[in-house]
VOPAGU-2260 file (C-alpha; in pm, 1 decimal, decimal comma):
REM VOPAGU-2260
SITE   aa  ch    i         X         Y         Z
SITE  MET   A    0    8294,6   11717,3    8245,0
SITE  VAL   A    1    7917,9   11711,2    8302,8
SITE  THR   A    2    7740,8   12000,0    8129,4
SITE  VAL   A    3    7362,2   12009,9    8110,3
SITE  GLU   A    4    7190,5   12212,3    7837,3
SITE  ARG   A    5    6820,1   12289,2    7861,4
SITE  VAL   A    6    6549,6   12544,8    7789,3
SITE  ILE   A    7    6377,6   12722,4    8077,8
SITE  SER   A    8    6088,4   12964,1    8101,4
SITE  GLY   A    9    6215,2   13313,2    8171,9
SITE  TYR   A   10    6036,0   13635,0    8257,0
SITE  ASN   A   11    5697,1   13669,1    8084,4
SITE  GLY   A   12    5734,4   13315,2    7951,7
SITE  LYS   A   13    6031,6   13383,6    7723,2
SITE  GLU   A   14    6222,1   13060,8    7657,3
SITE  LEU   A   15    6590,4   13085,9    7749,8
SITE  PHE   A   16    6879,4   12851,2    7679,3
SITE  LEU   A   17    7055,0   12756,5    8003,7
SITE  ARG   A   18    7383,4   12575,5    8063,9
SITE  THR   A   19    7468,0   12415,0    8395,3
SITE  TRP   A   20    7813,6   12281,7    8477,2
SITE  GLU   A   21    7763,2   12030,9    8756,5
SITE  ASP   A   22    8062,6   11797,7    8770,7
SITE  VAL   A   23    8072,6   11837,5    9149,2
SITE  GLU   A   24    8001,7   11563,6    9405,1
SITE  ASN   A   25    7930,8   11779,2    9711,0
SITE  PRO   A   26    7886,0   12139,9    9598,9
SITE  LYS   A   27    8016,7   12411,1    9830,0
SITE  GLY   A   28    7831,9   12683,1    9646,5
SITE  ILE   A   29    7672,5   12815,2    9330,4
SITE  VAL   A   30    7818,3   13063,5    9080,9
SITE  GLN   A   31    7572,4   13221,9    8839,5
SITE  ILE   A   32    7730,7   13384,4    8534,0
SITE  ILE   A   33    7569,3   13682,2    8359,9
SITE  HIS   A   34    7745,3   13718,9    8026,3
SITE  GLY   A   35    7818,5   14029,5    7824,2
SITE  MET   A   36    7692,0   14191,2    7506,4
SITE  VAL   A   37    7743,0   13998,3    7178,4
SITE  ASP   A   38    7851,8   13713,4    7404,1
SITE  HIS   A   39    7705,9   13382,9    7524,8
SITE  SER   A   40    7733,9   13124,8    7801,3
SITE  GLY   A   41    7947,3   12884,9    7600,1
SITE  ARG   A   42    8240,0   13127,7    7609,0
SITE  TYR   A   43    8263,4   13072,3    7986,6
SITE  ASP   A   44    8321,6   12697,0    7961,2
SITE  HIS   A   45    8686,1   12703,6    8076,4
SITE  PHE   A   46    8605,1   12927,9    8374,4
SITE  ALA   A   47    8302,8   12715,1    8468,9
SITE  LYS   A   48    8505,4   12393,3    8460,7
SITE  TYR   A   49    8766,1   12555,3    8683,9
SITE  LEU   A   50    8492,8   12644,4    8933,1
SITE  ASN   A   51    8359,8   12286,8    8914,0
SITE  SER   A   52    8706,1   12159,6    9002,0
SITE  LYS   A   53    8698,1   12377,2    9314,4
SITE  GLY   A   54    8356,4   12254,9    9426,5
SITE  TYR   A   55    8111,7   12504,0    9272,8
SITE  VAL   A   56    7823,4   12435,3    9035,8
SITE  VAL   A   57    7777,5   12696,6    8765,6
SITE  TYR   A   58    7467,0   12832,3    8591,4
SITE  ALA   A   59    7473,6   13057,1    8284,1
SITE  ASP   A   60    7202,1   13141,3    8035,0
SITE  ASP   A   61    7213,6   13286,7    7686,6
SITE  HIS   A   62    7031,6   13618,5    7724,5
SITE  ARG   A   63    6746,8   13733,7    7505,5
SITE  GLY   A   64    6894,6   13816,3    7166,2
SITE  HIS   A   65    7213,4   13619,6    7234,8
SITE  GLY   A   66    7358,5   13274,4    7177,8
SITE  GLU   A   67    7118,6   12982,9    7140,9
SITE  THR   A   68    6830,1   13194,9    7273,0
SITE  GLY   A   69    6884,4   13453,9    7001,4
SITE  LYS   A   70    6925,8   13182,1    6739,0
SITE  LYS   A   71    6600,1   13010,3    6840,0
SITE  TYR   A   72    6399,3   13330,1    6787,7
SITE  ASN   A   73    6617,7   13464,0    6504,5
SITE  GLU   A   74    6660,4   13777,4    6714,4
SITE  TYR   A   75    7033,1   13830,2    6755,3
SITE  GLY   A   76    7094,2   14163,7    6925,9
SITE  TYR   A   77    6728,3   14229,6    7006,5
SITE  LEU   A   78    6606,8   14225,2    7368,6
SITE  GLY   A   79    6241,5   14311,0    7308,2
SITE  GLU   A   80    6006,6   14534,6    7503,6
SITE  ASP   A   81    6152,6   14654,0    7834,2
SITE  GLY   A   82    6450,6   14433,7    7753,5
SITE  PHE   A   83    6698,3   14553,5    8015,4
SITE  ASN   A   84    6457,0   14492,5    8301,0
SITE  SER   A   85    6343,9   14163,3    8146,8
SITE  VAL   A   86    6701,5   14031,5    8153,3
SITE  VAL   A   87    6732,0   14131,6    8520,0
SITE  GLU   A   88    6415,8   13934,5    8597,8
SITE  ASP   A   89    6541,7   13638,7    8391,6
SITE  GLU   A   90    6852,6   13627,6    8608,3
SITE  PHE   A   91    6648,8   13626,0    8928,5
SITE  ILE   A   92    6448,0   13332,6    8794,2
SITE  ILE   A   93    6776,6   13147,4    8733,6
SITE  THR   A   94    6888,8   13224,3    9089,7
SITE  LYS   A   95    6567,4   13069,2    9218,8
SITE  ILE   A   96    6612,2   12763,1    8994,1
SITE  ALA   A   97    6968,0   12713,4    9118,4
SITE  LYS   A   98    6861,4   12734,5    9482,2
SITE  SER   A   99    6570,4   12498,2    9425,5
SITE  GLU   A  100    6807,3   12241,8    9274,4
SITE  TYR   A  101    7097,6   12271,4    9518,8
SITE  GLY   A  102    6947,1   12415,7    9833,6
SITE  ASN   A  103    7049,0   12717,7   10033,3
SITE  ILE   A  104    7424,8   12699,1    9977,3
SITE  PRO   A  105    7638,6   13011,1    9923,5
SITE  THR   A  106    7544,1   13176,1    9594,9
SITE  TYR   A  107    7759,5   13420,4    9400,8
SITE  ILE   A  108    7700,1   13603,4    9076,4
SITE  PHE   A  109    7978,6   13668,5    8826,7
SITE  ALA   A  110    7851,9   13946,6    8599,9
SITE  HIS   A  111    8062,6   14065,3    8307,0
SITE  SER   A  112    8045,9   14380,0    8088,8
SITE  PHE   A  113    7683,2   14436,1    7978,7
SITE  GLY   A  114    7602,5   14161,1    8226,8
SITE  SER   A  115    7768,2   14366,3    8500,5
SITE  PHE   A  116    7517,5   14647,3    8444,9
SITE  ILE   A  117    7242,4   14386,7    8468,4
SITE  GLY   A  118    7416,6   14279,1    8790,0
SITE  GLN   A  119    7427,0   14634,1    8923,2
SITE  GLU   A  120    7050,4   14655,3    8873,5
SITE  TYR   A  121    6994,7   14304,3    9011,4
SITE  ILE   A  122    7142,9   14391,6    9350,3
SITE  THR   A  123    6911,4   14692,3    9388,6
SITE  ARG   A  124    6623,1   14440,5    9380,5
SITE  TYR   A  125    6747,1   14101,4    9496,2
SITE  SER   A  126    7061,0   14142,2    9707,8
SITE  ASP   A  127    6892,3   13945,3    9989,0
SITE  HIS   A  128    6899,9   13632,6    9771,8
SITE  ILE   A  129    7275,8   13609,1    9708,4
SITE  ASP   A  130    7591,4   13611,1    9916,8
SITE  GLY   A  131    7800,1   13821,5    9682,8
SITE  ILE   A  132    7854,6   13954,1    9333,2
SITE  PHE   A  133    8157,4   13997,7    9109,6
SITE  LEU   A  134    8130,8   14294,8    8873,0
SITE  SER   A  135    8381,2   14227,2    8594,1
SITE  GLY   A  136    8467,2   14467,9    8313,9
SITE  SER   A  137    8226,6   14709,4    8474,9
SITE  ALA   A  138    8211,0   15081,6    8547,6
SITE  LYS   A  139    7987,7   15360,7    8662,8
SITE  ARG   A  140    7841,7   15488,6    8337,1
SITE  ASP   A  141    7629,2   15796,2    8399,4
SITE  GLY   A  142    7792,4   16070,6    8198,6
SITE  PHE   A  143    7706,2   16279,4    7895,0
SITE  GLU   A  144    7762,4   15989,7    7653,1
SITE  ILE   A  145    7478,2   15794,8    7818,3
SITE  LYS   A  146    7237,9   16088,3    7784,1
SITE  LEU   A  147    7346,0   16135,9    7422,1
SITE  GLY   A  148    7311,6   15764,8    7347,0
SITE  TYR   A  149    6962,5   15763,8    7497,2
SITE  PHE   A  150    6863,2   16068,6    7291,0
SITE  VAL   A  151    6999,4   15928,5    6962,1
SITE  SER   A  152    6858,5   15577,6    7013,1
SITE  ASN   A  153    6516,2   15722,9    7099,4
SITE  ILE   A  154    6508,5   15918,9    6774,0
SITE  GLN   A  155    6628,1   15620,2    6570,5
SITE  LYS   A  156    6372,0   15390,9    6733,7
SITE  LYS   A  157    6094,4   15627,4    6622,0
SITE  LEU   A  158    6230,0   15659,4    6267,7
SITE  PHE   A  159    6330,4   15299,2    6197,5
SITE  ASN   A  160    6234,4   14941,8    6276,6
SITE  PRO   A  161    6363,8   14883,5    6633,8
SITE  LYS   A  162    6519,8   14554,5    6513,9
SITE  LYS   A  163    6733,1   14742,3    6260,7
SITE  VAL   A  164    7106,9   14703,7    6321,0
SITE  GLY   A  165    7237,4   15000,7    6521,7
SITE  LYS   A  166    7553,5   15062,4    6317,6
SITE  PHE   A  167    7583,4   15430,9    6404,1
SITE  ILE   A  168    7541,5   15377,8    6779,5
SITE  ASP   A  169    7776,5   15079,5    6765,0
SITE  ARG   A  170    8050,8   15296,3    6612,4
SITE  PHE   A  171    7974,7   15570,1    6864,8
SITE  SER   A  172    7996,5   15322,7    7153,4
SITE  PHE   A  173    8285,6   15097,9    7052,3
SITE  GLY   A  174    8467,3   15268,5    6766,6
SITE  GLY   A  175    8751,6   15403,8    6980,5
SITE  PHE   A  176    8813,7   15101,4    7200,7
SITE  ASN   A  177    9130,4   14998,5    7015,6
SITE  LYS   A  178    9284,7   15346,0    7016,1
SITE  ARG   A  179    9540,0   15281,7    7292,8
SITE  ILE   A  180    9657,1   14951,1    7145,1
SITE  LYS   A  181    9969,7   14974,6    6931,2
SITE  ASN   A  182    9930,8   14807,9    6593,3
SITE  PRO   A  183    9609,9   14614,1    6661,5
SITE  LYS   A  184    9561,1   14307,9    6443,6
SITE  THR   A  185    9180,3   14304,3    6467,7
SITE  LYS   A  186    8904,8   14543,3    6575,1
SITE  PHE   A  187    8849,1   14324,2    6881,6
SITE  ASP   A  188    9199,6   14338,0    7028,4
SITE  TRP   A  189    9060,9   14548,8    7314,2
SITE  LEU   A  190    8892,4   14234,6    7451,0
SITE  THR   A  191    9211,4   14056,4    7560,0
SITE  ARG   A  192    9582,6   14015,9    7487,1
SITE  ASN   A  193    9514,5   13647,4    7422,7
SITE  GLU   A  194    9514,6   13628,7    7041,7
SITE  THR   A  195    9364,1   13278,6    7039,9
SITE  VAL   A  196    9059,7   13401,0    7233,3
SITE  VAL   A  197    9020,0   13701,0    7002,4
SITE  ASN   A  198    9029,2   13478,4    6693,1
SITE  GLU   A  199    8781,6   13234,8    6848,5
SITE  TYR   A  200    8550,2   13528,3    6920,6
SITE  ILE   A  201    8574,1   13651,2    6560,9
SITE  ASN   A  202    8490,3   13303,3    6429,4
SITE  ASP   A  203    8211,1   13231,7    6679,6
SITE  GLU   A  204    7872,1   13205,6    6505,0
SITE  HIS   A  205    7705,2   13367,2    6807,2
SITE  CYS   A  206    7934,2   13672,5    6803,9
SITE  LYS   A  207    7895,1   13785,3    6443,8
SITE  PHE   A  208    7622,4   14045,7    6487,3
SITE  ILE   A  209    7583,9   14414,0    6566,5
SITE  SER   A  210    7314,0   14484,4    6821,8
SITE  SER   A  211    6988,2   14649,3    6725,7
SITE  ILE   A  212    6869,3   15004,7    6780,1
SITE  ASP   A  213    6627,4   14857,4    7033,7
SITE  PHE   A  214    6910,9   14690,6    7227,9
SITE  TYR   A  215    7099,1   15017,1    7264,7
SITE  ASN   A  216    6784,5   15205,4    7357,1
SITE  ASN   A  217    6712,3   14948,0    7629,5
SITE  LEU   A  218    7071,6   14967,8    7753,1
SITE  PHE   A  219    7073,0   15347,5    7774,7
SITE  ILE   A  220    6734,5   15347,9    7951,2
SITE  GLY   A  221    6872,4   15096,2    8200,8
SITE  LEU   A  222    7187,2   15300,5    8263,1
SITE  LYS   A  223    6991,7   15626,1    8287,7
SITE  ASN   A  224    6781,6   15480,2    8570,6
SITE  LEU   A  225    7052,8   15272,9    8738,1
SITE  TYR   A  226    7207,5   15524,0    8976,3
SITE  LYS   A  227    6899,6   15674,8    9138,9
SITE  GLU   A  228    6969,3   15724,3    9507,3
SITE  GLU   A  229    6654,0   15554,2    9631,8
SITE  LYS   A  230    6736,7   15240,5    9433,6
SITE  LEU   A  231    7097,2   15220,8    9548,7
SITE  LYS   A  232    6993,4   15252,6    9913,9
SITE  SER   A  233    6799,4   14926,2    9880,7
SITE  ILE   A  234    7118,7   14721,2    9837,1
SITE  ARG   A  235    7182,7   14501,1   10141,2
SITE  LYS   A  236    7468,6   14664,5   10332,5
SITE  LYS   A  237    7631,6   14331,9   10417,8
SITE  LEU   A  238    7637,1   14213,9   10055,6
SITE  LYS   A  239    7985,0   14117,3    9939,3
SITE  ILE   A  240    8076,6   14313,1    9624,7
SITE  ILE   A  241    8396,4   14245,4    9431,4
SITE  ILE   A  242    8480,3   14484,5    9145,9
SITE  LEU   A  243    8756,6   14364,0    8914,8
SITE  ALA   A  244    8882,4   14486,8    8582,6
SITE  GLY   A  245    9190,2   14531,7    8368,0
SITE  ASP   A  246    9358,9   14868,3    8396,5
SITE  LYS   A  247    9367,9   14881,9    8014,2
SITE  ASP   A  248    8994,6   14821,2    7975,7
SITE  PRO   A  249    8830,4   15100,9    7772,7
SITE  VAL   A  250    8483,2   15012,0    7908,3
SITE  GLY   A  251    8602,6   15122,9    8252,4
SITE  ASN   A  252    8785,4   15426,4    8110,9
SITE  TYR   A  253    9115,4   15255,1    8194,8
SITE  GLY   A  254    9027,7   15223,0    8560,3
SITE  GLU   A  255    8879,3   15566,6    8627,5
SITE  SER   A  256    8511,3   15474,2    8588,8
SITE  VAL   A  257    8576,7   15146,6    8772,4
SITE  LYS   A  258    8705,9   15343,1    9073,0
SITE  ARG   A  259    8395,9   15564,2    9059,4
SITE  LEU   A  260    8178,8   15252,9    9084,5
SITE  TYR   A  261    8376,7   15130,5    9384,8
SITE  ASN   A  262    8351,8   15469,8    9558,2
SITE  GLN   A  263    7976,7   15476,0    9498,7
SITE  TYR   A  264    7931,7   15154,9    9698,5
SITE  VAL   A  265    8170,3   15271,1    9969,3
SITE  ASP   A  266    7968,2   15590,5   10005,6
SITE  LEU   A  267    7652,4   15380,3   10042,0
SITE  GLY   A  268    7801,6   15221,0   10351,6
SITE  ILE   A  269    7872,2   14878,1   10205,5
SITE  LYS   A  270    8160,6   14740,1   10411,7
SITE  ASN   A  271    8241,5   14406,3   10248,5
SITE  ILE   A  272    8361,0   14554,6    9922,6
SITE  HIS   A  273    8676,9   14473,9    9729,0
SITE  PHE   A  274    8843,5   14637,0    9431,1
SITE  LYS   A  275    9112,9   14499,0    9199,9
SITE  LEU   A  276    9266,2   14633,4    8880,3
SITE  PHE   A  277    9483,6   14380,6    8698,5
SITE  LYS   A  278    9790,2   14540,0    8542,8
SITE  ASP   A  279    9781,8   14554,1    8161,6
SITE  GLY   A  280    9456,5   14357,1    8155,7
SITE  ARG   A  281    9201,2   14442,6    7891,3
SITE  HIS   A  282    8825,8   14386,8    7895,5
SITE  GLU   A  283    8782,9   14010,1    7936,4
SITE  ILE   A  284    9004,1   13947,2    8235,7
SITE  ILE   A  285    8900,7   13582,4    8275,9
SITE  ASN   A  286    9025,6   13532,8    7918,3
SITE  GLU   A  287    9350,8   13723,1    7965,5
SITE  ILE   A  288    9700,4   13579,0    7932,9
SITE  ASN   A  289    9720,4   13584,6    8315,5
SITE  ARG   A  290    9381,8   13422,5    8366,7
SITE  ASP   A  291    9521,7   13178,8    8625,8
SITE  GLU   A  292    9597,3   13477,3    8850,0
SITE  VAL   A  293    9245,5   13611,3    8792,8
SITE  TYR   A  294    9086,6   13272,3    8864,9
SITE  ASP   A  295    9283,2   13240,8    9188,6
SITE  TYR   A  296    9173,0   13587,8    9298,7
SITE  ILE   A  297    8806,5   13507,2    9230,2
SITE  LEU   A  298    8826,0   13178,4    9422,6
SITE  LYS   A  299    8998,0   13348,5    9714,8
SITE  LYS   A  300    8724,1   13610,9    9735,2
SITE  ILE   A  301    8450,3   13346,6    9724,5
SITE  GLU   A  302    8608,2   13138,3    9998,2
SITE  GLU   A  303    8745,2   13397,3   10241,2
SITE  ASN   A  304    8553,9   13460,0   10564,9
């Protein structure tokens, strides 16, 4: 398989590590992956190679504070000033790079978890530049916990170094994610039923950190501003949106907050919208024990119509 690794100039000149999977003779389209929190592009290698085998080139960066980008700057878990918005702009730069290299062929975004919230913001700005977006492991997160998280992270950011590890907010945000799993073997069992993937995650050098106070503050600011009516109305009405999640995913409140996200887009008048909950699936559905079913669903949604 042909995988190209390089460094590109992101928003405000920040250097970003970018992987491109391009073992495709005559590409039918582009898939741009926006990875999650405490995650990196390398964890999508199997999925990207599957897409290559079906005729799609794949682009995925390591976000600020993540993967090889975070390692280069020794800033794991730190996004920097206006970090949420900076990541959104980084992703638009990657979209433009992909189109400059492969022309105006169909372009889809696959945005997972934290990346899906980046994706939700992306389409309020740049929906004219893509054909569709997959929001994986996503939700509509606008409740009391977001306001509380914003309040707490603001106080902590004033009292401590913003790069300080946000242990308290991390426990507040993720501490209960295993609670519905009987006899969990690790604290990351909520990610997937695939024990091999969970163990690989635990042993991955790029996944051994807790995000900073600054990261959480940026995230809560982004979520607090995400669902403003005037922003949502700017999404192109003909944009194809596919929302998919496991029905046992705590990030989506076991399907409830995922349905709220779907209904939000329906209420906006977006017609080409699709919604799928995979039975017994946890957070990382493309890493689940039924990932072949998930892959087939994604390919079908890219290629239909």
